[in-house]
C-alpha positions in Angstrom: 0.0 0.0 0.0 0.9 3.7 -0.2 1.4 3.9 3.6 3.6 0.9 3.7 5.7 2.3 0.8 6.0 5.7 2.6 6.9 4.0 5.9 9.6 1.9 4.2 11.1 4.9 2.4 10.6 7.8 4.8 9.8 6.3 8.2 6.8 6.3 10.6 6.8 10.1 11.0 5.8 10.6 7.4 3.3 7.8 7.6 1.7 9.5 10.6 1.4 12.7 8.5 -0.5 10.8 5.8 -2.8 9.2 8.4 -3.5 12.6 9.9 -4.7 14.1 6.7 -6.7 11.0 5.8 -8.5 11.3 9.1 -9.1 15.0 8.5 -10.4 14.4 5.0 -12.9 11.9 6.3 -14.5 14.7 8.5 -15.1 17.2 5.7 -18.6 18.4 5.3 -20.1 19.0 1.8 -19.9 22.8 2.5 -16.2 22.5 3.3 -15.6 20.5 0.1 -17.5 23.1 -1.9 -15.5 25.9 -0.2 -12.2 24.2 -1.1 -13.3 24.0 -4.7 -14.4 27.6 -4.8 -11.8 29.4 -2.7 -8.9 26.9 -2.5 -9.3 26.6 1.2 -11.9 25.8 3.9 -12.2 26.8 7.5 -11.8 23.9 10.0 -14.1 23.2 12.9 -12.6 22.9 16.4 -12.7 19.1 16.3 -10.8 19.2 13.0 -8.3 21.5 14.5 -7.7 18.9 17.2 -6.9 16.3 14.5 -4.3 18.6 12.9 -2.7 20.2 16.0 -3.7 17.9 18.8 -1.3 16.0 21.0 -1.6 12.8 18.8 -0.7 14.7 15.6 2.8 15.0 14.1 2.0 18.7 13.8 1.1 19.0 17.5 1.2 22.6 18.8 -0.9 23.5 21.8 -0.2 27.2 21.4 -1.3 27.2 17.7 -4.3 25.0 18.6 -5.6 27.4 21.2 -4.9 30.5 19.1 -7.0 29.1 16.2 -9.8 27.8 18.5 -10.1 31.3 20.0 -10.6 33.0 16.7 -13.9 33.9 15.3 -15.0 32.8 11.8 -14.1 36.2 10.3 -10.8 36.4 12.2 -9.7 32.9 10.9 -10.7 33.8 7.4 -8.7 37.0 7.6 -5.7 35.1 9.1 -5.7 32.7 6.1 -5.9 35.5 3.6 -3.0 37.4 5.2 -0.9 34.2 5.2 -1.6 33.7 1.5 -0.6 37.3 0.8 2.6 36.8 2.8 3.5 33.7 0.8 2.8 35.6 -2.5 5.1 38.4 -1.4 7.8 35.9 -0.5 7.5 34.4 -4.0 7.6 37.8 -5.6 10.8 38.5 -3.6 12.3 35.3 -4.9 11.5 36.4 -8.5 13.1 39.8 -7.9 16.2 38.0 -6.6 16.8 36.8 -10.2 17.8 40.3 -11.0 21.6 40.4 -10.8 22.7 43.7 -9.2 26.2 44.5 -7.9 27.3 40.9 -8.1 30.7 40.6 -10.0 31.8 37.1 -10.9 34.8 35.2 -12.3 35.1 31.7 -13.7 31.3 31.5 -13.8 29.9 29.0 -16.3 26.5 30.2 -17.5 25.2 27.0 -18.9 21.4 26.6 -19.3 21.0 29.8 -17.4 18.2 31.4 -19.5 16.3 32.6 -16.4 19.3 34.4 -15.0 20.3 36.1 -18.3 16.7 37.1 -19.0 16.7 39.6 -16.1 18.6 42.8 -15.7 22.3 42.5 -14.9 23.5 45.8 -13.4 26.9 46.7 -12.0 28.0 43.1 -12.2 31.2 42.6 -14.2 31.9 39.2 -15.6 35.4 37.8 -16.2 36.8 34.6 -17.6 33.4 32.9 -17.9 31.2 31.5 -20.7 27.5 31.8 -21.7 26.6 28.5 -23.4 23.1 27.3 -24.4 21.5 30.1 -22.5 19.0 32.0 -24.7 17.6 35.1 -23.1 14.7 37.5 -23.5 14.5 40.9 -22.0 18.0 40.6 -20.6 19.5 44.0 -20.3 23.2 44.2 -19.3 24.1 47.6 -17.8 27.4 48.9 -16.5 28.6 45.3 -16.3 31.8 44.8 -18.4 32.4 41.4 -19.9 36.0 40.3 -20.4 36.9 36.9 -21.9 33.3 35.8 -21.9 32.4 33.9 -25.1 28.7 33.7 -25.9 27.9 30.4 -27.6 24.5 29.1 -28.7 22.9 31.8 -26.6 20.5 33.9 -28.8 19.1 37.0 -27.3 15.9 39.0 -28.0 14.6 42.3 -26.6 17.8 42.7 -24.6 20.4 45.5 -24.6 24.0 46.3 -23.7 24.1 49.7 -22.2 27.3 51.4 -21.0 28.8 48.0 -21.1 32.3 47.3 -22.7 33.0 43.8 -24.0 36.6 42.6 -24.4 37.7 39.3 -26.0 34.2 38.0 -25.9 33.3 36.3 -29.2 29.6 35.8 -30.1 29.2 32.4 -31.9 26.0 30.9 -33.2 24.0 33.4 -31.1 21.5 35.4 -33.2 20.4 38.8 -31.8 17.0 40.5 -32.3 15.9 43.9 -30.9 19.2 44.0 -29.0 20.8 47.5 -29.2 24.4 48.2 -28.2 24.4 51.6 -26.6 27.7 53.1 -25.3 29.1 49.5 -25.5 32.6 49.6 -26.9 34.2 46.3 -27.9 37.6 44.9 -28.5 38.3 41.5 -30.2 34.7 40.4 -30.2 34.1 38.5 -33.5 30.5 37.7 -34.4 30.5 34.3 -36.1 27.3 32.8 -37.5 25.3 35.2 -35.5 22.7 37.1 -37.5 21.3 40.4 -36.2 18.1 42.2 -36.7 17.0 45.5 -35.2 20.2 45.6 -33.1 21.8 49.0 -33.7 25.3 50.0 -32.5 25.0 53.5 -31.0 28.1 55.3 -29.7 29.7 51.9 -29.5 33.1 51.9 -31.2 34.5 48.4 -32.1 38.1 47.4 -32.6 39.0 44.1 -34.2 35.4 42.9 -34.2 34.8 41.1 -37.5 31.4 39.9 -38.6 31.8 36.5 -40.2 28.8 34.7 -41.8 26.6 37.0 -39.8 24.1 38.8 -42.0 22.2 41.7 -40.4 19.2 43.8 -41.2 17.9 47.1 -39.7 21.0 47.3 -37.7 22.5 50.7 -38.2 25.8 51.9 -36.8 25.6 55.4 -35.4 28.6 57.3 -34.2 30.3 53.9 -33.8 33.7 53.9 -35.6 35.5 50.6 -36.2 39.1 49.6 -36.6 40.1 46.3 -38.1 36.5 45.0 -38.2 35.8 43.5 -41.6 32.6 42.0 -42.9 33.1 38.5 -44.3 30.3 36.7 -46.0 27.9 38.9 -44.1 25.3 40.6 -46.4 23.3 43.4 -44.8 20.2 45.5 -45.6 18.6 48.7 -44.4 21.6 49.2 -42.1 23.1 52.7 -42.7 26.5 53.5 -41.2 26.3 57.0 -39.9 29.1 59.1 -38.6 31.1 56.0 -38.1 34.5 56.0 -39.8 35.7 52.5 -40.9 39.4 52.2 -40.5 41.4 49.1 -41.8 38.1 47.9 -43.1 37.2 45.2 -45.7 33.9 43.9 -47.1 34.4 40.5 -48.6 31.5 38.7 -50.3 29.1 40.9 -48.3 26.6 42.5 -50.7 24.4 45.2 -49.2 21.2 47.1 -50.0 19.7 50.4 -48.9 22.6 50.9 -46.5 24.4 54.3 -47.2 27.5 55.5 -45.3 26.9 59.2 -44.6 29.7 61.0 -42.9 31.5 57.6 -42.6 34.8 57.7 -44.4 36.5 54.4 -45.4 40.2 54.6 -44.4 42.6 51.8 -45.6 39.5 49.9 -46.8 38.9 47.4 -49.5 35.7 46.0 -51.0 35.8 42.5 -52.6 32.8 41.0 -54.4 30.4 43.1 -52.3 28.0 44.8 -54.7 25.7 47.5 -53.3 22.1 48.4 -54.3 20.7 51.8 -53.6 23.4 52.6 -51.1 
């Protein structure tokens, strides 16, 4: 039987708990059953309180028993509602704790950590770590520099990097959508097989940050100069480069359409097999 199985696995104390609630269940009135269905709880009579908190119960508590017995119907109902609200607030606090604030980390493997990366990360630098198989949504990273943090198979949507430098942090097989880079300078951060959409670079200069097999659309660069950051097999569209000089730049097999370069001189640049249309 179930009780024998519980006794064998967990001992007589757990068996006694099952017996207590079986005894309590046998005393429910039709009104109490209906109240449980309707409200999620039912008020216990005094004899039922004896079953749960009496001296023969594993939950025995004379103080609690007398406190509950002395309550009126309205007081007990209010007590239960207040306890439910307190539990809800505790759960809300647990959810808020997922936000990472002022929590620097080193050697932290972020593997299957979608929940963590889908909340705000603020004032929490990350060093010598990895984000792997951790897709995120609504994950803003603010004032939290990443150094030697490769991002692998971790797509992101509706996130942002804001005032957030990234150094030696390649982005591999990690598409980005609606993920702006704002005041987020980068150094040695190649994007490899990581398409982008609606992910502008704004005031975010990049040095030695090539895009390889990473097409992008509606991803303008605004006041974000680059040095040594070629486009290789990365076609793009509707992505103007505005006030963003391209130094030591190359576009190789990267055709583009409707992507002008106003106020963005090309210095030591070469274009190879990269036709443009309406640009």
